[in-house]
C-alpha positions, 0 to 999 in steps of 0.5 A: 525468558524475555517478554514479547515486548522486550524481544521486539524492542531489542531488535528495534533498538539494534536497527536504531543504533545501526542507522549510520552503519548498514554493514553492522545492521546487515551482519547483526540483525535477526528477526525477533521470534515469538511464541505469542505476539499481538503488536497492539497489546505487546508493543503499542500499549507498552509504549503508551503506558504513561506516555502523553507524547503525540502518537497521531496528528490528523491534519485537515483543511480546517485544522488538526486533531492530535492524540497521545499514545496513552489516549489511543491505548485507552480509546482502542481498549474502549473500541475493542470492548464495544466491538466485542459486544457487537459480536466481533470475535477473533478471526472474524474478517472485518471490512474497514473503509475509512479516510484519514480520520482519528477513528481509523487508527482507533479501529485498527488498534482495537481490531488487532487487540481482538485478533480480528482480521482486517480487510483494508479498503480504500474510500474510493471503492466501487460497489462491484469491488465491495461485493467481491470483497464481502464474498471472497474475504468472508466478511462478517462485519463492516466498519465504513465511513457514513458516505459509503453506506449506500454501496452496501444496500442489499448486500449486508445480509446478517453482517454487523454494519457500523458507520463512522461520521454519521448515523444511518438507518440499519447501521450502528453508530461508531460514536456509541463506542465512546461510552464503552468500558476499559480496560480491554482483556484479550480472550487468549494470547495471539499466535504470531502466525494468526492472520491479521490482514487480507489485502486485495491487490491487482495481479495478472488476472482479472480477479484481484489477489487476496494477500494474507498477512499475520500478526508477525509479517506486517507489524514485525516485518515493518522494522525493515521499513523503519530502518529504510525510512530512517525514522527516530523516536520523537520524529514526525512522519508524513506519508501520502498513501491513502487508507486501504492500500498496503503502503498506508499500513507501512508508513502511517501505522507500523513504521512510525509507531515501531520507532515511537514517532508521531504519525502525521496524516492528511484528511484531505482528498488528493492534497495538492503540493501547496497544501503538503508544503504548508504541512511540512513547514507548519507541523515541522515534519522530520521524515516524508514519504511520497511516490515519484508522481507527487515529487514531480508535481511538487517540483513543478511549482515555485521553489519556496525553500526547504521545510526547516525540520525535514531530515529524511525524504523517501519514495516508493511505488515506482522507480525513482529516476536519477533526474528526480533525485538531482532536482530535489537535491538541487532545490532542498539539499536533501537526497530522496532515497528509493525503496522497494517492496510489495503488498506481499512483503515489507520493504525488501530493498532500499537506500537507508540513511547510511547508504544513500546509493546510486541515484536511479537504483533501488539500493541493496537488500535491507536487513533481514532480507536475502535477495537473489536475482534468478533467471526467469527462463532457467530458474537458475541464478541470473548472469552478472549484470543480466536481468533477473527476477527479484527472489527471496531466499526462503531458507532464511525466511524474513518475518515480513513475508506474506503467508500466501493468497487466501483461497488460491492454493495453486497461486500460493504454491507458485509464489513459493516454488523452488525454495524462493519467494517470487516477486514477479519483478525484474531487476539488474545488479550493478558492479557496486551491488546496487539493484535497478528495477526493470519492470514486471515479468508480466504485463502489469504496470504502475501508474501514479503509485498504483499497480494496474492490471490490464486484464482487470481494466479490460474486464471493466471496459468490456462490460460496456455494451458498446465494446466488442473487444479491448486491450489495455496497455500503458503509455508514457505520461509526464507526471504519472510515468504511465497511464492506462490506454484502451484500444477498443473495437466498438460493437455494431451500432456504436460509432467510433468517436467522441460520443462513444468515448464519453459513454465509456468514460461515464461507465468507468466512473461507475465501476472503477476507482479513480486511480484505476481508470483508463485515461485514453481510448483509441478505436480500432478495427482489429487487435493483434493476437498471439499464436495462442489467440491472446491479445498481443499487448506488447505489439500494441506498445511497440507498434501503436496503430495510427488514429485519434485518441480520446481522453477519458478524464483525469482522476485528479480532476 
């Protein structure tokens, strides 16, 4: 019987061999299946045995740090043993909030080896979000950057509290793990369907959904992302997604390490295009993933020429316009290839290296995904060329699909209703089979690569004492594509104007991370409502009321 390592390698190697033959990949690829599988033990450690090649390079403004595969395998063994001694057990939810620093990858590998459940959290998290995650995810341990420890004051209870990058009273210093023993021995084999991640993501309600991923769905499921990115063994792959977001696990963990390539990460908050260009050149990056927002910023600067080693450039997070593809091609002679997926899935649709596709389209279903467009009204197949909801056929369930939403059986049932996984996103299929993204079936939208829920932002705005009613809608923006704008009916005693706008801006800084903040506010006397009494956001978008608007600050500033 083939080992889990051998089974995984065979599937991986087929996709590498089909890099320029997508028809063969579509026809021959099958998701590997396992009786037991722990990616950190069965794949990463197997690749790392005797391997002094670079696995991770973290670049900061002051230099860079590098770790080999062998070093990370040994170090994560130490961390796993140390965490076990601190009380971390299989199945325990562990909140992790760290920037791009070496300890993040050491901790991720160690927690996978233990069989703990990782609750990824971005470093810009706010205290209300912390409280929500601790409660709803059932967090038993927290492992966070020293700068964030104040957010947990009064909320830790009996939870193990571990700090990275500095000691704090009442917290255990992660540096103590450097004295731990190795090697690590697991308590038992890991079931392929055991939970590995709880990802929080905004949806159409005020409370973020909690997406469950398993030891199969993300580690194995990201073979599709490896194929889409075109990453090869020995490559250096740079991804700009921030830790805590699903795209970071996509392209800063599983995609490159599935390919036995080097993860390159930036330990620089909101890196500017000049810094990124320097990294692309000086560190000889071969594959690069960035959202359209960053591509627009990059193209707005001077043309310093194509980075010499760069071969693959991809984009995800929001639609990649044909004009942007042409501008990159004119400047660098490279085609930016689009891709589509969700926190709930891995890469579903894309333009792989051997099939670049039509600029402006997402491409075709990736190997292992069977995609159909379904009419949202009837539930049947969408008419040729007509908009339809992107759905995945569960009769041939892909490995990279969520197990559902934790603590929400009704929403999970709706997600998988009728034998289909429902993305909630709309697309159309062209005569050439290419799929083009049309938008959400509900009111959520993307701003600078982040999914925005109007209801979530409205709840935050409404907590300000000067707000009587509010509606949030997307408005066009030259760089971020869309930004959230709030139409506010002020309460009595709060005059509509710059002073109230400034007070609202200060409030939102305290309750929302930068990437989710409302960027504009307009004060109104009335809001449109539907017959059922709900705020009619579409009416606001299509017929915006006249009046002055006030900027609430740029998150990048």
